[in-house]
N, C-alpha and C positions, 0 to 999 in steps of 0.2 A: 415162224414161231407160233403164229396163230393156228395154223393147220395142225401142228404137232400137239398143241394144247387141246384142240377139239377132238383129235384122234385119241388122245389119252383119256379124255372124258368118255368117249364112246366105248373104248375098251373096258373101262370100269363098269359101264352100264350094260355091256353085252350087246351093243348096237353098232351100227356103222357110223363112220364119220359123217356121211351125208345126212343120215337121220338125226344125229346128235346136233349138227349145226342148224338143221331146220327147226328142231325142238327149241334150240337156244334162241332162234329168231322169234318164234311165236310166243315164248314165255317171257322173254326179257329183251325187247328190241334194243334198248339202250345199251345192252352189253357190247354191241358192235361199234358204238360211237368212239370209244377210246380204249387203249390197252388197259388203262386203269379200271374202267368199268368192267371189262372182261375179267380181270383178276378178281373183282368183287363177286362174280358169279362162280368162278372156277375154284378159288381158294377154299371156300368152305367145304366143297366136295373133297378136295385133296386132304384138308384138315381132318375130315371124318374118316378117311381111309387110314390115316396115320394114327389117329387117336380113337377113343370111344366116344360115341354121342348118345349114350344111354341117358334116360331121363334123370335129372338131378333135382334134389330138393330146392325149394325157393330159398334164396339168400338175399341179404341186403346189399345191393350194388350201388347204393346212393351215397356211400361214404366217399369223402374227398380223397382222390388218388394221391400217390406219392408225388411230392414236389410239383403239384399240378400247376399248369400255366393258367392264366386268366380264362374264365369260362367263355365259351362261344355258343351262340344260339344256333341250334341245328337248322332253324328255319332260314338262317342267312345263307345256307348252302343250297337253297332252292328246293329242299325236300328230297334231293337225289339220294342222299345216304339213307333216309328213312325208307324210300320206296324200294331200293335195292336190298336193304337189310331185311325187309319183311319176308323174303324167301329163305333167309338163313335159319338154321336151327337155333333154339334158345341158347344152348350151351354145347361146347365141345370139350373133351376131357383128355388130358394126359394121365392115363390111369396109373394106379399104384404099381410099383415094381413087383415082379414075381420071383419066385425061387429060380436061381440060375442067372438072374440079371444083377447088374451092379446096383447098389443102393444109390438113390438120387439125392443130391444136395441142390436145393433151390435157393438162389441168392437174389434178394431184392435190392437193386441199386447198382450203379457203376461209378461210385465215388472212390476216394482213397482206400477206405476200408474194404469195400467190396472187391475192387480190382486187385488189391494185394492178396486177398483171400483166393480169388479166382486163379491168380498166377501160381499160388503155392499148393493148391489142391492137387492131390495125386489122382489123375484121371485113369490110372490103371485099376483103382479100387472104387472110384465113384463116377457116376454120370452127373453132369453139371447142367443146370438150367438157370440162366440169368434172365431176369425180368426187369426191364427199365425203360422209361421213355427216352433215354439217351444212350446211343450205341457206342459211346466213347468215354474215356476218362479225360478230365481236364487237369492239366498241371497248374493249379490255381496260383502258386507263388509268382508265376510269370504272366498271369492273365492281364495285369495292369499294363504291361508293355505292349500288348496287342492293340490297346485302345488308341494309341498315337502312332502306330506303324513301326515301332522299334522291332517287333516280331510279327510274323504273320500268324493267322489263326491256326493253321494246320500244325504249326510248330509246337503248340501247347496242348494238342489233343492226340490221343492214341486210341485207335479202334479196339473195342473190347475183344473182338475176335483175334486180334494180334496178341493181346495180353494172354488169353487162354485159347490156344489153337484148337482144342477139342471142341469148342463151340462150332467150328466149321467142319471138322473132320470126323468126329465121333458120330455114329448114327443115332445115338440116344442122348446126345447133349445138344442144347439149343440156346440161342438167344431170342427172346420174344420182345418185340418193340411194343410195349404195353405198360399200362398202369396196374398195380395191384390195388383192388378196391376193398377187399376184405379177406380175413383169415379165419379158417375153421380149424382150431387146434385139436379138437376132439377127433376129427376125421383126417387129420394130417393133410390139409388141402388149402390152397390159396385160390382166390377168384380174381380174374383180371379182365380188363377191357383193352382191345387193340386200338391202335391209333392210325389215322390217315396221314396224308402228306403234310397237312397243316397243323398237326399236333392235337387234333380234336378226336375224342373217343368216338368210335363208330358204334352207333346204336346197339345192334344185336351181336356184335363181334365180341362176345363174352365167352370166356373159357375157364376151365378149372385145371389146375396142376396139382397132382398129389406129390408129396415129398416124404423122404425118410428123415432128412434134416433140413430145417429152414433157418436161413440166416437173414435177418432184417438189417440192411445197411442202407436205408433209404435217405440218410442225410437229414438236414434241417432246412428251415426256411429263414429268410432274412427277417430280423426283428424290426417291426415298425412301431412298436409300443402303442398301437392303436391310434396313431396320429393321423388325422384326417387328411387325405389327399396324397399320402406317400405312395400307395399302390398305383394310383392313377397317373401321377406325374413324375415320380422319381424313377431313376434307372438303377438297378442293383448291379453288382459286379461279382457274379458267381459262376456264370456260364459264358460260353463263346458267343451266343446271340446277344447277351448283355453288352459284351465288349464291342461287338459289331455295331450295335445301336448307338453306343456312345461315340464311336469313331465317325459314323455317318452323320450324327447330329452335330458334332463338333465341326466337321468339314463343311457341312451345309451352312451352318451359322457364319463361318468365315466367308463363304462365297456370298451369302445374302447381305452381309454387312458391307460388302464392297460395291453394292449396287448404288448408282447415283440417286440422291434424293432421300436416302434413309436418314432419319434424324439422329443426332449424336446420342440422345438418350436411348434410342432403340439399338444403336450399335453397341453401346456399353452393356445393355442388357443381354443382347445376343451373345456377346463375347465374354460374359461373366460366367465362369465355371465354378460351381459351388459343390464342395465335397462335405458330406455330413458323416462324421465318425473319424476319430483320430487314432484308430488302431493301425496295425501294419498295412492292411489293404488300403485304407484311406491315405496314409502317409506316402506309401509307395506310388499310388496313382497321382497324388499331388506333385511328387518329385518328378515323375515321368512327364506330367503335363507341363511343368515349369521348364524342363529341358526342351520339350517340343516347341514351346513358345519362344524361348531365347534363341534357339538354333534355327528352327525351320520356319516358324510363323514370321519372325522378324525379317527373314530373307525373302520369303515367297509371298507374303501378304503385307508388304511394307506400308500400304495405304491405311491399314487398320491396326497396325501393330500396337499403337499406343492405347487402344481400347481393350486389349485382351488382359483379363485378370483372373486370378484363382483365389478362392477363399475356402479355408478349411475350418469347419465348425465342429467344436467338441465341447461337451458339457463339463468335462473334468480336465484331466491331464492327457496329452497325447502320448501314445505308447506307454500306457500306465504299467505294463508288466516289465518294462526295461529299467535298467539302472538309471538313477537320477541324473548322473553325469551325461549319459547317452541321450536322455530325454532333452536336456538343455542344449546339447549339441544339435539335435534335430530341430528344435525351435529356432535356434540362431541360423542354421543353414537354410531352412525353408524360408525364413524371413528375408535373408539376403537374396534368395532366388526369386523373390517377388510373390511368394505365397502369403496371403493375409491370414493370420490365425485369429479366430474369433471364438470366444468362449460364450456358450449360450445353449439353450434348449429350444428345439423347434416345436412350435405350438400347432401350426397348420401349414399345409402346402397347397399352393394354387398353381395354375398352369404357367405363370410367368414370374412368380415370386413366392417367398415363404415368410412366415411370421414367426418371430422369436418370442419367448416368454416375457421379455421386457417390453413387448409391443413394437419393436423395430421391424422394419421390412427390408428384406434382402431380395432384390430382383435377380433373375438368373436366366441364362440361355440353355445351360446344361446342368442338371442336378444328379449327382451320383450319391446313392445312399449306402453307407457301409458302417452300420452300427451293431454288427454282430448277428448271431443267429439264435433261433429258438425252435421249439418242436413244431413239426409240420402238422397240418390238419389230419393227415392220415394217422400219424402217431397219436395225436390227441384222442382220436375216435377208437383206437384199439382198446379193448377191454383187458388190458394188462395192468399190473401194478406199476405205478410210475415212481421214478426217483425224484428227489427234490429238483424243481425246475421243469418237471413235466416230461422228461425223457422216459424211454422204456427202461424199467428197472431190471438190472442184471446182478448176478452174484460175481464172485471173484473169477469165475471161469467163463464169463460172458454168456451164461445161460439165463433164460427167462424162467425163474424157479416155478412159476405157476403151472407151466405146461412143459410136457416132455418134448425133447428134440427141437426146441426153438432157441435160437441164439440172437443176440443183437450186438452190433459193433458200430463204431463211428459216432458221428454227431447225434444220432438218434438214440443212443444208449447212455445210461448213467448208472452208477452204483446205487443199489437200494440203501436206504438209511440203516437197515439192519446189518449191513456189512461193516459199518464203521469207517468206510473209506470216503474221501472227498470226491466230489464230482470232477472229472478230468476236463480240462479246457477243450473247446472245439477247435483243435488244431490238426493240420494234416499229419504231423508226425505221430500224434496219438492214434488217429484212425488207422494209419498204415501199420503201426506196431500191433494194434489189436487184430487187424486182418492177418498179419504174419503169425501171431500167436494162435489164432483160431484155426488157421490152415494146418499148422503142424499138429494141433490137438486133434482135429477131425481125421487127419491121416493116421495118426496113432490109434485112434478109436476104431477105425475101419480095420486096420491090421490086427487089432485085438478082438475082432468079432463083434464090435458094437456099432457098425455102420447102419444097420437096419433100423427101421422105425421101432421104437420100444426096446431095442436091444442094449441101450446104454445104461440101463438101470444097474447092472452088475459089473459095469466096466468103468474103471477110473479114467478121468479125463487128463490126468497129469498134474503138473504144478499150476497154481493159480497165476493169473496175469499180473505182472508187476511192471509199472511204467516208471521209467527214469527219463527225466527231461534232458534233452541234449543241447538245449540252448535256443536262442532266437536270433533272427537276422531281419534287417529291413533296409531297403535302399531309400535314400532321401534325395537322389538326383545329383547331376553334375559330378559323376564318378565318385560319389561318397556313399557310404553305407554304415550301418551299425551292426556290431556282432556282440552278443551277450551270451556267454557260455555258462552262466550260473544255473543251478538246478531249479531255483525259484527266486522270487523277487527279494526274499530276506536272506538268502545264502550268499556266501562269498565265492568269488570266482573271477575268471578273466572276462574283461569287456573292453572293447576299444572301438574307435570310430575313425573314419577317414578313407583315403584311397586304398590303403591296405585292406581294410574291411570290405571295400567294394570288390576287390579282387577275390577275397575269400567268398563273398556272397555269390559272385558269378561262377566261380569254380565249383562251389558246393551245389548250386542249382543245376549246373550243366551236368554234373555226375549223377544227379538224382532224377533227371528226366528219364521217362520210362524206357525208351528204346534208343538204339544207336541211330536209327533213322531220324528221330526227333532231336537227338544231340547234334547231329549234322545240320539239321535245319536251323536250330537255335544258333549254333556257331556261325553259320553262313549269314543269317539275318543280322547278328551283332556286327559282324565284319562289314557287311554292306551298309548298314546304318552309319557306322563310324566313318566310312570313306565317302559315301554319297548322300548321307542324310536320310530322313524318313520319307516313305512314300506317302504323298498327300492325295493320291487318286481316291475318288469316292465311287464305290460300286453298289 
């Protein structure tokens, strides 16, 4: 493989393979150390052959990327990235489409809205470019089940290339593992930075992608309300790595607490799981955790089973969007399952405890933060008109009215005040329905001759987006769930709880999982857990 790569490089430069490999040795000796370092030298050359590397105007690339992970100091990598990137060009470019080519739709993100859009886009009339630091979609309603081993991680994730096969097969459609750092609406371009294996942006691996249509579906970030210590010590529950971290920490604490000589107070702290936020995610995780404790921990960690506790902290009412009767059912059921419900507001978080507003201290071994979402730093820094709450402002057609050919969907978008419409909740079904609507609208637009940049001025987009709530569901553990089919909290409609609701909950989510492959995985995992219990291996 190495010789083939060097030969390809030589053919591009008109030299021999021997000369090219010699040149490669003299100019960058570290390139031969690992295949990864070799790719750092070769990939920019291949990138330049595929795209244009013409000089570009200076742009601000210091903006916070989409859903960016915690910052890493480049110096911690020993300067390797900086030294190798010094030989790379400042920018590479995926140039604007020309006459005879299909118009290009650039999608930022791989969440519910983005993936439904990607799935529905007609690749016979569009080329598609997806830019995201995550190469898969997460089926978030079942993510809590992976934290305790009810489901495996692969069962709730679907590769974006499987969702839209054109990203793998079409010569002019791509998935780029990168963050978008800034948008140039006037020139129809986005600027991005590529990532390395650790999720850190590579210094000079910056590139530009021109678009005919841009869809921003970058999602939102967990809300911390500015509470000190949350980002440092709490774990969120929005991504597969989050669930993996919770699982590893939980199992590690169980093993540490079993070591001889550990004081009782320390055992109680290690095995105290605290969940902050009484929404569907927090309640479902608490229910899964209580099931795990009652069935698996009591059987396999009998020495410390009496020290394991779960506390759910909520400032107001849990499951506030559900019917009052269902809320009371959830409170009673969780209490019977051993979950302590605590009303309060977190004031500050430390490494081993949190402080509530009444001054009380709650020690913990695992802290899961699930208090809703808010605009990401990327969205905040965009110079677009914002909706109430700080999301990207859109009209009834999901367009950003300020700029032509830009759309926003999902948790990052909200109706402008001028539309007279309320801000839609940050729910998976809202995002998916917006992605479905915009996919159909863009397909119709292309067929009507409005797919090119600037061509939509005289082309109607169709009917405006209308959202109709289909209901809410939440599992509370021990084969019990809540189903609320009302359109809103003030409307009348069907709502029920119990084992029948649990069967409806499982059936609905099994049919909504993205692919048949994942449906098979989920069904097998559920059956395996029911018969043999949860896997308590720590990897």
